[in-house]
C-alpha positions, 0 to 999 in steps of 0.5 A, a space after each residue: 475490481 482489484 482491492 488492495 489494503 496498505 496497512 501495518 502497525 507502525 505509523 510513518 512507515 510509508 502507507 499513505 505514500 504507497 497507497 497514493 503512488 499505487 493509485 496514481 500508477 493505475 491512472 497512468 497505466 489507463 486503469 480507474 482507481 480510487 484511494 480510501 482514507 480510513 484514519 479518523 485523525 486525518 482530513 480527506 483531500 481529493 482536490 485536483 487528483 486524477 483518481 477518486 478519493 473516498 471517505 472510509 473513516 466511518 465503519 459504515 462508509 467503509 463497509 459500503 465502499 467495500 460492498 460497492 467495489 465487489 460489484 465493479 468489474 474493473 479498476 483498483 480500490 486502494 485502502 490506506 490503513 492507519 498505524 497501531 490498529 491490529 484488529 482493523 488490519 486483520 479485518 480488512 486484510 481478510 476482505 481484500 485481494 492484497 495486503 501490503 505492509 510498507 516498512 522503512 530501513 530501521 530496526 523499529 520498522 523491521 520489528 513491527 513488520 515482522 510482527 505484522 507478517 505473523 499476525 497477518 499470514 496472507 500479507 506481504 512486506 514492501 521496503 518503502 522510501 528506500 535510499 537510492 544512494 548506493 552506499 546507504 542502499 547496501 547498508 540497508 540491504 540487511 533489513 531486507 535479507 533478514 526479513 526474507 530469511 524469516 519470511 521467504 517469498 513474502 517480501 516484495 522487491 525491488 524497494 519503493 525508492 525515496 523520491 524528494 518530490 513525493 510529498 506533493 502526493 500528500 498535498 491539498 491538491 496533486 496538480 501535475 505530478 513531477 516526472 520522478 513521482 510519475 516514474 515511481 508510481 508506474 513502477 509501484 503499480 506494475 509490481 503489484 499488478 504483475 504479482 496479482 496476475 501471477 498469483 494473488 498476493 493474499 488469499 483474502 476474499 477466497 479464504 473468507 468464502 472458503 
């Protein structure tokens, strides 16, 4: 099983949306997937979803989930982190195959993700909820360019586009996702899957065992 952690120090950067998109994309590509909630301030909502939703809010529950995932031969486990938990980010990043840090087009997000990339040397950043308006996209490109200059090869492109209907991913029940959400989910999964096939995004579990 491939285990992906979607984390980062800033709240509202797109972690939860990215994690759900990755799970949905896996299912749409015929791969089993499970989403793991770790934020103790949020409720578990798994009704009507084509992928599993697991409760990792308690440390012992999350430890059991991670332990079980190591014995599973196929599928995807996607762990959704919470904001402002640097120690938690470090601990989980060391246990997974990939650590992804979504960030939005703002100076605050850029500052936070740069600090996270320094703290988590095996992580990569991914622009999320990016505008699809050509003018706004060009204006926001300097955030990506600046991060790439400071951290070559550690920024995933293309950005995850903003989708108006993506809020349905976070509802009480997913139901039947709209076409834009399905299309975005497939792209998110394909990008992560291809990067993991070419080379591990992080040294995660290998670094720990070494």
